[in-house]
N, C-alpha and C positions, 0 to 999 in steps of 0.2 A: 624375240627377234627385234633388233633395232634397225630403223631406217635412217641412214645418214646421207648428207649431201656433200659430195666431194668432186672437185674438178668439173662441175657443171652436170654431174650425173648423180642419181639416187642409187645408193648401194645398200645392201642388207648385211648385217653382221650378227653373229651369235655371241651373246654375252653370258659368261659363266656367272651363276649366282654367287654373291659375295659372302653369303652366310656359311658356305662351306669352310672358309678360313677360320671363322669364329668357332665353329663346332670342333674343328680339329685342334685349335688352340686350347679349348677347354678340355678336350680329350688328353692333351699333353699334361696339363696341370693336374687333372684327376689321376693320371698315371703315377704321378709323384706322391700321391697319398700312400701308396704301397711300396714305393721304391725310393731309396735315399738318393741315389745318383745313377746316371745312365749316359752312355755315349750316343752320338748321332746315329751310328750304325745299328746299335741295339734298339734305339727308339724306332728307327725306320722299320726294322724287322717286326717288332712287337706291335706297332700301330699300323703296319702295312701301308706305309706312305713312302713316296719317292724321296730320296735324300735331298735333292735340289729344292723341292717344294717344302720339305720339313725344315731345312736349314733357314729358309726365309721366316717361317713361323717362330723358330727358336730365336732368331736374331731379334724379331719384334718383341717377344716376351722378355728377352734379356735386356733390351733397350728400356722397357717399362719397369724393370726391376723384379719381374715375377720369376725369372730364372737367373741363375748365375753359372758361369762356366769356369771350371778349374783348368787353366791353360796347361798345367803340368800333366794332368791325366786325360784331358780332353773330354771330361764328363760334366754333365749338367746336373744341377740340383735346384731346389726351390730358393727363390730370392726373398729379400726383405719385404717387398711389396705384398707378398702373401701373408706375412706376419702382421703387417700394418692393416691389411684388409680384415684379417681375423680379429684383431684387437678392436677395430672400429665396429665390427658386427657385435662383438661381445658387449661393448660399452652401450650399445643402443638397445640391448635386451632389457625389457622390464619384466621381471619374473612374474609379477601379478598378471600382466597382460598376456604373457606367453602361456602361463599355466591355466588361466581362467576357463578356456573351453574344455580342457581335460578334467578340471575339478567339477564343472557342471555335469559332465558326462558321468563321472564317478558317482556323484550324488544321485543322478538319475538311475544308474544301474543298480545301486545298492539301496536306494530309498532311505539313505541315512545322512546325518550331518557331517560335512567335510570341512576340514580346516587346512590352511597353509600358514606356516609360521617360520620365522627366522630368529636367530639369536642376536641380541644387541646388548652389549655390556652386561652379560650374565642374566639377561631377562629374555624370556620368549615373547616375541611380539607377533600377534596375529595379523597377517596381511590380507587374508581372505577367509570368508566364512560362507559356505553354501548350504542353505537350509532347505531340505526337502520336506514338503508338506506331509509326506507319508511317515516321516520318522517319529513324530509324536513328541520330539524334544522341543523345548522352548529355549530361546537364546539365553535367558537369565539363569538357566539351570546348569550351564556348563561353560567354564572358562571365561575369564574377563579378557580384555584386549592384551593384557600382559600377565605373565605368571612366572614363578621360579622354575627353572628347567628340571630340577629333581622331582617335581611333583606331577608332571604330565608326560603323556606319551610323546608328544612333539618335542618336549624339552629333553627327555632321555635320549632320543635319537640324535638331536642336535649336539648334545654332550658327547655321545658315543663317537662321533666323527670329528670332533674338535681336536685341536692340538693338545697333546698330552699335558704340556706345561699349563695350558689354560684350565684344563680339567682339574689337575692337582691343586692349583692355586684356588680354584673355586671350592673344592671339597674341604680344603684346610682352613679357609677363612670365613665361609658363610655359615650362619646358624641355620640348621635344617630342622624345621618344625613340621609335624604331621598335619596334613589336611584331611586325612581320613584314617581309619584303622589300618589301611593297606599301604600307606605312604612309606617308602623306604627312606630312612634318615641316617642309617649307619653307613659311613663312607666306604668301608670295605665291601659291604653288600652292594652298594651302588657301583663300585668298580667291577664287581662280578657281573652285574646286569649289563653294564656298558660293553663288556667283552662278549657277552651272549648276543647282544644286538649286532655287533660287528660280524659275528659268526653266522647269524641267521639272515641279516639284511632287513629285519623289521622287528617291531616290538609290540607285544600285547600288554597294555597298561590296564591292570585289573583294579578298578575302583581306587586309583591312587590319588585322585583329586576330589572325587565326590562319590559317596556311597551309592551303589545302584547303577553307576555309569562307568563303562569301560571304553577303551579305544584301541585301535590298531594304527601304528604309525611307521613310516618308512622315509628314508632320505632321498633328496634330490641333489644331484651333483652338477658342478659347473664343468667347463671345458678342461680345466686343469686337474680334475679329480677331487677338488675341494667341495665340502658340503655347502650347498647354496641355500637350502631350505628343507623343511620336512612337511609331509602331508599326513593327515590322520583322518580316520573314520570313527566317529563317536556315536554310541548307541547304548540303550539299556543293556546291562551285562548279559541278560538272558539271550538277547538277540546276537550279541557279539559271539558268545560261546556256541550258540546253536549253528551258526553259519560262518565260523572262523575261516575255514579253508577257502570258501567262495569269496569272502571279503578280502582275504590276503591276496588272492589272485587278481582281483580288480585293482587293489591298491598298488601292487607292484607293477602291473601293466601301466598304470597312470604315472608313477614316479619314473619308471624307465623311459616312457615317452617324453616327459618333460625334460629329463636329463639329456636325452638325445637332441632335443631342440636347443638346449643350452650348449651343445657341442661336445657332450661327454658320451663316449661309446658305452652305453649301459644296457647290455642284453637283459631281457626279462627272464628271471629264473627264481624258483622257490627252493630254498635250501632245506 
């Protein structure tokens, strides 16, 4: 209740809270996540708002560029400001910062060594390494800060979701040497493995980089469905094999959550 002074007298007024307009404006924008276009009447019915009130909100959103109006059909759709806002959000995302809490949680749940890696000029670059004291692995025993993609779980996953032209150029020009007796170096076999990864959504790397050490790896996707990074769990082979299903579940929960934060609708599922 507001007390005002008018014409020599104090009067009381009831003032409607302003946050209702903001909430309804956000409801309108969220509505267009699932609908390409909609008329004033359809919006009023679906959002249960008065047309006169709704029109003011639509005009404000249109003025700011968040909605556009097709004057021929009389239907509204999202405007360029939504795209600009989404791009600004994406550019400010630091995948290391975004993924760190989930990687720490993954290491804590599994009691194993966890890695986050990206591909840069046909080299896997480690961005993050979470060491759990219970894992028993020492850092010098597995993976340097960079490694060739054909030799590791991270690398195979990053290759699997890279552009086909990039993969073919890599397999036809790079010398592939074995790091262990289980490293695949035959290009056609690698192509088969990459197809299997895309079908399953994750990869079990059986001692491909170092004897006695295996890992499970899965992709992280960006808003546009492009691969942004890969996450792996590394452990002695006996532990990986004995609890593979449990580890895969935790791994895919983690990569799905990070992908969702990056703007990709990535439901968690094990194929």
